[in-house]
C-alpha positions, 0 to 999 in steps of 0.5 A, spaced: 043 586 735 041 579 734 042 579 726 041 584 720 036 582 716 031 575 715 034 574 708 042 573 711 039 568 716 036 564 711 042 565 706 046 562 712 041 556 714 040 554 706 048 555 705 050 551 711 045 545 709 048 545 702 055 546 703 055 541 709 052 535 704 058 537 699 063 536 704 060 529 706 060 527 699 067 530 698 069 526 703 066 519 702 069 520 695 076 522 698 076 515 702 077 513 709 084 516 709 081 523 709 078 521 716 084 517 719 088 519 725 092 525 723 099 526 722 101 533 720 099 534 712 092 531 714 091 536 720 093 542 715 088 539 710 082 538 716 084 545 718 083 547 711 077 544 710 074 547 717 076 554 714 073 553 708 067 551 710 066 557 715 068 562 709 062 559 705 057 559 710 059 566 713 061 570 707 057 573 702 063 574 698 064 567 697 059 562 692 057 555 695 060 553 688 066 556 689 067 553 696 065 546 693 070 546 688 075 549 694 072 542 698 074 538 692 081 541 690 083 540 698 081 533 698 084 531 691 091 534 693 090 530 700 089 524 695 094 526 691 100 527 696 097 520 700 098 516 693 105 519 691 107 517 698 105 510 697 109 510 691 115 514 693 120 513 699 123 520 697 116 523 697 114 519 704 119 522 708 118 529 705 111 529 708 111 524 713 113 523 720 117 516 722 115 513 728 121 513 733 123 508 739 122 512 745 123 506 750 126 500 749 127 494 754 125 498 759 130 503 758 128 511 756 132 513 750 133 519 751 136 522 745 130 520 742 126 522 747 129 530 747 128 529 739 121 528 739 120 533 746 117 527 750 118 527 757 118 520 762 112 522 765 109 522 758 111 515 756 109 512 763 102 514 762 102 511 755 105 505 759 099 506 764 094 506 759 096 500 756 095 496 762 102 496 765 105 497 771 112 496 770 117 499 765 121 493 765 115 489 762 115 493 756 120 491 750 118 498 746 114 504 746 113 508 739 111 515 738 107 514 732 107 518 726 100 521 729 103 523 735 100 517 739 104 512 742 104 504 741 106 500 747 108 493 746 110 488 752 116 484 753 114 477 750 118 470 750 125 473 746 120 474 740 123 478 734 119 484 734 118 485 727 113 490 728 119 495 729 122 494 723 120 501 720 121 504 727 127 510 727 132 507 733 
């Protein structure tokens, strides 16, 4: 059977439109941070928002107002955690990962690689994606807090001030 009744289909269509609009409004109010590259906490909030949206759309037991309140609560919690992590170093280390140096001056940092469960092949791929063919030409590869890798090419023995906040 494709559906139970037309009323159920109409309910899903109307609730989908309204819930989607409510989620867009909540995310716009929450700001750009809610849609940035994901760290672990942002991923949890995103998955929770998606799960809440699916429940609101498909469950007759959850009213639209309850779903919108859940969207707002999740966005508010995400905003509070982000705001608190900006003002408190202790809290920031609790909820956010630190960037980690994986390659330095063309040499793999095997201890850091093991802790982060990153292989040489993954670092090599990041170097190639950055347009480089030789590890020796690379000053640093950093595993960022969102899981991406930043590749910094060697310069004229300049101080790499962008690495000040990177865990070695």
